[in-house]
C-alpha positions as MATLAB code, in Angstrom:
seq = 'XXXXXXXXXXXXXXXXXXXXXXXXXXXXXXXXXXXXXXXXXXXXXXXXXXXXXXXXXXXXXXXXXXXXXXXXXXXXXXXXXXXXXXXXXXXXXXXXXXXXXXXXXXXXXXXXXXXXXXXXXXXXXXXXXXXXXXXXXXXXXXXXXXXXXXXXXXXXXXXXXXXXXXXXXXXXXXXXXXXXXXXXXXXXXXXXXXXXXXXXXXXXXXXXXXXXXXXXXXXXXXXXXXXXXXXXXXXXXXXXXXXXXXXXXXXXXXXXXXXXXXXXXXXXXXXXXXXXXXXXXXXXXXXXXXXXXXXXXXXXXXXXXXXXXXXXXXXXXXXXXXXXXXXXXXXXXXXXXXXXXXXXXXXXXXXXXXXXXXXXXXXXXXXXXXXXXXXXXXXXXXXXXXXXXXXXXXXXXXXXXXXXXXXXXXXXXXXXXXXXXXXX';
ca = [
      45.341  -49.604  110.164;
      43.732  -46.453  109.099;
      45.639  -44.214  106.537;
      45.860  -40.553  107.753;
      45.527  -37.812  105.190;
      47.391  -35.075  104.924;
      45.836  -31.319  105.100;
      46.000  -28.907  102.864;
      46.667  -26.067  105.079;
      49.944  -28.223  106.375;
      51.104  -28.775  103.193;
      51.216  -24.680  102.546;
      52.908  -24.068  105.557;
      55.699  -26.106  104.604;
      56.098  -24.689  101.352;
      56.682  -21.737  102.872;
      58.860  -22.744  105.571;
      61.036  -24.078  102.574;
      60.677  -21.151  100.368;
      62.174  -18.928  103.884;
      64.836  -21.260  103.968;
      65.872  -21.002  101.060;
      65.940  -16.836  101.153;
      68.061  -16.364  104.174;
      70.723  -18.953  102.994;
      70.606  -16.760   99.909;
      71.536  -13.646  102.447;
      74.373  -15.290  104.724;
      77.016  -15.656  101.973;
      77.005  -11.818  100.644;
      77.084  -10.628  104.534;
      79.966  -12.675  105.473;
      81.534  -11.125  102.441;
      81.060   -7.691  103.393;
      82.146   -8.589  106.706;
      85.854   -9.587  105.422;
      85.930   -6.962  103.748;
      86.033   -4.334  106.216;
      88.240   -6.270  108.401;
      90.519   -6.240  106.035;
      90.338   -2.172  104.979;
      91.031   -1.685  109.425;
      93.601   -3.701  109.478;
      95.577   -1.793  106.079;
      94.371    1.788  106.848;
      94.916    2.596  110.583;
      92.668    6.047  112.128;
      95.524    8.817  111.093;
      96.786   11.179  114.505;
      98.422   14.555  115.061;
     101.891   14.566  115.464;
     103.340   17.740  116.909;
     106.833   16.499  117.698;
     107.730   18.290  114.846;
     106.303   21.393  115.426;
     108.170   24.568  116.788;
     106.585   26.545  120.188;
     106.177   29.679  120.347;
     107.030   31.482  122.862;
     105.799   35.685  123.077;
     108.454   38.147  125.639;
     106.880   38.797  128.216;
     104.948   41.694  129.074;
     104.184   41.264  125.175;
     100.287   41.461  124.464;
      99.250   40.330  120.819;
      97.529   43.188  119.107;
      94.209   42.845  116.915;
      94.343   43.790  113.476;
      92.876   47.528  112.839;
      89.333   47.281  111.425;
      89.254   49.686  108.688;
      86.165   51.878  108.642;
      85.008   52.386  105.346;
      81.793   52.820  103.109;
      79.431   49.723  103.557;
      80.606   48.494  107.187;
      77.774   48.993  109.783;
      78.322   48.256  113.670;
      79.233   50.032  116.987;
      82.506   50.739  115.734;
      81.109   53.122  112.928;
      78.986   54.489  115.730;
      81.441   55.384  118.038;
      82.848   56.958  114.919;
      80.230   59.204  113.541;
      79.775   60.294  117.267;
      83.041   61.311  117.827;
      83.534   63.897  114.395;
      79.496   65.030  115.722;
      81.249   66.157  118.874;
      83.918   67.695  116.884;
      81.239   69.147  114.008;
      82.338   67.629  111.342;
      78.724   64.907  111.085;
      75.860   65.967  111.115;
      73.603   63.219  110.466;
      72.214   60.563  112.536;
      74.929   58.165  114.515;
      73.252   54.474  113.009;
      76.424   53.008  113.124;
      75.990   52.864  108.789;
      79.344   54.006  106.904;
      77.621   55.795  104.266;
      78.612   59.081  101.661;
      77.630   61.090  105.029;
      79.818   59.025  107.070;
      82.832   59.298  104.281;
      82.482   62.976  103.442;
      83.120   64.004  107.541;
      86.009   61.444  107.642;
      87.550   63.478  105.153;
      86.870   66.588  105.725;
      88.715   65.557  109.221;
      91.471   64.050  107.308;
      91.681   67.521  105.479;
      92.017   69.693  108.531;
      94.651   67.403  110.225;
      97.345   66.581  107.245;
      96.113   62.951  106.375;
      95.141   61.554  103.526;
      91.868   62.374  102.906;
      90.495   59.012  101.300;
      87.668   59.199  103.853;
      88.436   55.297  104.519;
      89.016   55.260  108.837;
      92.042   53.361  109.264;
      94.653   53.422  112.404;
      95.957   56.469  111.694;
      92.810   59.192  111.851;
      90.498   56.745  114.266;
      93.970   57.434  116.856;
      93.889   61.583  115.749;
      90.292   61.494  116.058;
      89.985   60.178  119.502;
      93.152   62.355  120.421;
      92.376   64.525  122.639;
      94.314   67.011  120.460;
      91.657   66.821  118.163;
      90.313   70.167  116.468;
      86.930   71.220  116.302;
      85.527   71.602  113.104;
      86.931   74.872  111.084;
      84.613   75.570  108.809;
      86.201   76.903  105.025;
      84.363   80.122  103.414;
      82.304   79.296  100.420;
      84.258   81.317   97.566;
      83.421   84.646   96.361;
      82.916   86.282   93.124;
      85.817   88.939   92.586;
      83.511   91.833   91.911;
      84.200   93.542   88.523;
      83.977   97.481   90.729;
      84.496   98.178   93.944;
      84.058  102.187   95.374;
      84.034  104.357   98.299;
      81.897  102.768  100.979;
      82.680   99.222   99.816;
      84.286   96.672  102.272;
      85.479   92.525  102.705;
      88.145   90.580  101.284;
      88.141   91.613   97.558;
      88.859   95.756   99.085;
      90.957   94.190  101.713;
      93.253   92.384   98.466;
      92.974   95.561   96.803;
      94.704   97.327   99.554;
      97.264   95.078  100.138;
      98.327   95.777   96.290;
      98.142   99.287   96.673;
     100.777   99.405   99.169;
     103.419   96.406   97.705;
     103.114   99.331   95.070;
     103.397  102.393   97.567;
     100.392  103.729   96.710;
      98.808  102.925   99.711;
     100.045  103.574  103.655;
      96.606  103.010  105.447;
      95.495   99.592  107.687;
      94.244   96.918  105.535;
      90.997   96.399  107.107;
      89.143   95.759  103.674;
      87.334   99.138  104.371;
      86.825  101.356  101.325;
      87.468  104.281  103.304;
      88.923  107.924  102.206;
      92.126  106.727  102.478;
      91.872  104.101  100.286;
      89.918  106.051   97.763;
      92.884  108.454   97.344;
      95.730  106.017   96.782;
      93.585  104.211   94.237;
      93.064  108.011   92.053;
      96.578  108.598   92.796;
      97.457  105.071   91.296;
      94.771  106.030   87.961;
      96.608  109.036   88.121;
      99.890  107.747   87.199;
      98.343  105.233   85.182;
      96.551  107.045   82.507;
      93.679  106.164   83.826;
      89.607  108.063   84.154;
      90.571  109.428   88.078;
      87.414  108.835   89.797;
      88.615  107.224   93.034;
      85.920  103.823   92.128;
      88.206  100.873   91.427;
      86.434   99.764   87.844;
      86.998   97.138   86.074;
      90.395   98.596   83.824;
      91.610   99.951   87.296;
      91.544   96.424   88.601;
      92.604   94.841   85.767;
      95.965   97.322   85.534;
      96.358   96.638   89.409;
      96.779   93.369   89.225;
      98.658   92.878   86.263;
     102.373   93.058   85.598;
     102.325   96.293   83.684;
     101.478   98.296   87.094;
     103.793  100.718   88.647;
     105.663  101.838   91.460;
     104.389  104.939   92.588;
     106.219  108.378   91.683;
     106.762  110.414   94.378;
     107.171  114.119   94.019;
     108.703  115.779   96.735;
     107.052  118.093   98.948;
     108.552  121.114   96.954;
     110.903  123.226   99.671;
     108.530  126.963  101.308;
     111.711  129.154  100.564;
     112.235  127.907   97.187;
     110.729  129.907   94.009;
     106.593  128.384   93.549;
     106.003  126.084   90.636;
     104.882  127.885   87.463;
     102.394  126.135   85.397;
     100.813  128.229   82.113;
     100.899  127.720   78.701;
     104.540  127.591   78.264;
     105.282  125.670   81.506;
     103.463  122.755   80.482;
     103.856  119.823   83.347;
     105.330  116.456   82.634;
     103.270  113.914   81.672;
     103.245  111.239   84.317;
     103.424  114.703   87.473;
     102.234  114.220   89.901;
     101.176  115.751   93.672;
     103.010  114.326   96.557;
     100.656  114.485   99.109;
      96.907  114.504   98.327;
      94.264  114.240  100.853;
      90.187  114.289  100.144;
      88.875  117.842  101.473;
      85.797  116.501  103.350;
      87.631  114.319  105.349;
      90.520  116.540  107.311;
      88.213  120.301  106.628;
      85.262  120.435  109.322;
      81.784  121.070  107.400;
      81.329  124.081  110.126;
      84.268  125.865  108.266;
      83.725  125.174  104.824;
      81.720  123.117  102.545;
      83.047  121.206  100.028;
      81.444  121.296   96.907;
      82.379  117.738   95.711;
      83.219  114.557   97.648;
      86.265  113.980   95.154;
      88.049  116.734   95.429;
      91.557  116.472   97.029;
      94.511  119.444   97.561;
      98.183  119.196   98.608;
      98.209  118.692  102.324;
     100.063  121.703  103.538;
      97.865  123.740  101.661;
      94.526  122.981  102.522;
      95.774  122.960  106.206;
      96.684  126.610  105.633;
      92.723  127.144  103.811;
      91.390  126.173  107.145;
      93.848  128.580  109.257;
      92.195  131.244  106.948;
      88.827  130.415  106.723;
      89.021  130.307  110.444;
      90.505  133.966  110.408;
      87.028  135.018  108.288;
      84.903  133.653  110.483;
      86.100  135.000  113.147;
      85.959  138.211  111.457;
      82.372  137.656  110.891;
      82.558  136.260  107.469;
      80.981  132.650  106.597;
      79.553  130.252  104.249;
      82.372  129.350  102.532;
      82.711  126.965   99.314;
      85.563  124.735   97.521;
      84.343  123.895   94.100;
      87.527  122.975   92.565;
      90.954  121.697   93.841;
      93.416  118.837   92.269;
      92.533  117.419   88.816;
      94.930  114.948   86.598;
      95.824  115.705   84.076;
      93.415  113.072   82.000;
      90.203  115.435   83.894;
      91.838  118.160   82.880;
      91.611  117.194   78.531;
      88.327  115.975   79.541;
      86.865  119.331   80.046;
      88.744  120.812   77.615;
      87.396  118.713   75.017;
      83.814  119.097   76.681;
      84.721  122.552   76.320;
      85.460  122.708   72.632;
      82.881  120.663   71.865;
      80.444  123.406   73.494;
      82.024  126.259   70.919;
      82.024  123.939   67.668;
      78.293  123.065   68.629;
      77.686  126.916   68.227;
      79.141  127.061   64.583;
      82.987  127.108   65.226;
      85.514  125.634   63.797;
      88.297  123.156   65.261;
      90.826  125.433   65.269;
      88.579  128.908   66.067;
      86.659  126.386   68.934;
      89.888  125.379   70.303;
      91.088  129.082   70.690;
      88.042  129.953   72.664;
      88.163  127.124   74.802;
      91.976  128.486   75.779;
      90.460  131.696   77.057;
      88.365  129.845   80.265;
      90.319  126.656   80.345;
      93.621  124.920   80.248;
      95.146  122.606   78.062;
      96.089  119.515   79.683;
      99.325  119.551   81.233;
      98.918  123.478   81.834;
      96.078  124.188   84.324;
      97.353  124.744   88.013;
      95.202  122.428   88.942;
      97.271  119.890   88.556;
      99.582  120.970   91.422;
      97.021  120.862   94.311;
      97.658  124.065   94.826;
      94.676  125.467   93.489;
      91.446  126.090   94.334;
      88.403  127.431   93.571;
      86.705  129.273   96.505;
      83.117  130.094   96.152;
      79.635  130.576   98.025;
      76.680  128.532   97.547;
      74.376  129.779   95.161;
      75.638  133.273   94.256;
      77.844  134.859   91.918;
      81.339  135.265   94.214;
      82.155  138.998   92.663;
      81.376  141.127   94.547;
      81.143  138.609   97.843;
      81.611  140.348  101.540;
      83.481  136.673  100.776;
      85.412  137.681   97.859;
      86.246  141.067   98.889;
      87.923  139.423  101.890;
      89.829  136.896  100.350;
      91.142  139.506   97.907;
      92.254  141.540  100.965;
      93.473  138.614  103.172;
      94.450  135.693  100.681;
      98.075  136.578  100.989;
      98.880  135.924  104.732;
      98.065  132.689  104.384;
     100.015  131.864  101.950;
      97.661  132.470   98.739;
      97.348  134.572   95.996;
      95.130  135.436   93.561;
      96.421  133.609   90.509;
      94.535  135.367   87.417;
      94.390  139.039   88.956;
      92.446  141.728   86.285;
      94.753  143.893   84.569;
      97.467  141.084   84.254;
      95.507  138.740   81.146;
      97.732  139.159   78.357;
     100.723  138.092   81.383;
      99.533  135.173   82.548;
      97.064  134.541   78.935;
      93.829  134.247   81.384;
      90.681  136.278   81.828;
      90.283  137.281   85.263;
      89.386  135.359   88.424;
      88.713  136.028   91.529;
      87.703  133.136   92.883;
      90.859  131.033   92.092;
      93.364  131.441   94.429;
      96.797  129.555   94.468;
      99.282  128.259   97.624;
     102.865  129.085   97.117;
     103.424  130.487  101.377;
     104.024  133.467  102.654;
     107.745  134.058  102.113;
     106.279  134.819   98.495;
     102.269  135.898   98.806;
     103.331  138.717  100.920;
     106.159  140.122   98.697;
     103.950  139.565   95.644;
     100.804  141.126   97.569;
     103.223  143.992   98.183;
     104.754  145.104   94.563;
     101.854  143.820   93.015;
     103.373  140.949   90.736;
     101.388  138.449   89.062;
     103.394  134.883   89.213;
     104.934  135.276   85.849;
     106.732  138.793   86.370;
     107.635  137.862   90.545;
     109.617  134.451   88.869;
     111.276  136.425   85.869;
];
């Protein structure tokens, strides 16, 4: 028999088959071990399930709907709720920015304005209380707060505003002003300021400067001191060098002449000239009578003077004589011939006036002659007549008249007496 030979390719295939069988046997062992382990763990730890048998069942009362938590709108928040908030704030005038849904500084400031105006805590956060008020029908529109203005250091006639109103209220509180507190610095306010100045030792100019306002609002401001209107039947008040007025003397009812006397009747030379109301009324009656007699072109050059202003006039006159080479005593003696010492002038009473004619010397004019003949009929006297200088202490002044009332002026005219003689 012929012996068969095995081919080399067959041998290779057999070798590969043997290797694969050995490898498979090696993998079977670990796989079976892992399967057995998983089966054991699965039996030991069952899959957990929820047990709700011990939970409390919560049942809401009928008609009650659960409310969501109110969202706080504050800086950094964005969205439709912020847009809605901005739109409402803009509608009411608190917000002027863009409705962009971004809660930025502008929105926060607007919320604070709304909260402050509605008595809420102005923290700039739109919580429940703020939004309830904002969307309510009673929400108020924005009321801007006026920007504070600097208090002026000086007020004068013609000024207007809150500072004037505040001053009027203070003057009224102290009794110096009885008009309306309307913020208008008119003649009535000016008169009240002059009265306040005269009773507080200030310069009487009717303008509320720094010193006047400082005194007015200080604790040292005094209530008004009113001098009663003299009884027309009582003896006239005598004011001269031996009958000096008290430093606190103040006429009770002064009026600005320009505010009560028509310019068609008489020209008042100074805008600040004042006089006693009763005496001023008698002046108007007298001038109208003169015009009816064909005598017009009247002028009033002086009226009421405070004691402080009189002191200024006297000192100026003394300085004038000193500049001419006079000694102090001689200068004061010369000044007293024409200017009264402070407290001794009739102009302090508000009852004395200097009557002149514009641009003319008064002596010898038709106005002067008519006045000396008829002033008595209206309650006035020629206070410093010729021939009485030794008694009155002053040189004759044809322009200076004094109101005493007809009950006294007519007897004085008829007797030819000056006031000192009449009262003596």
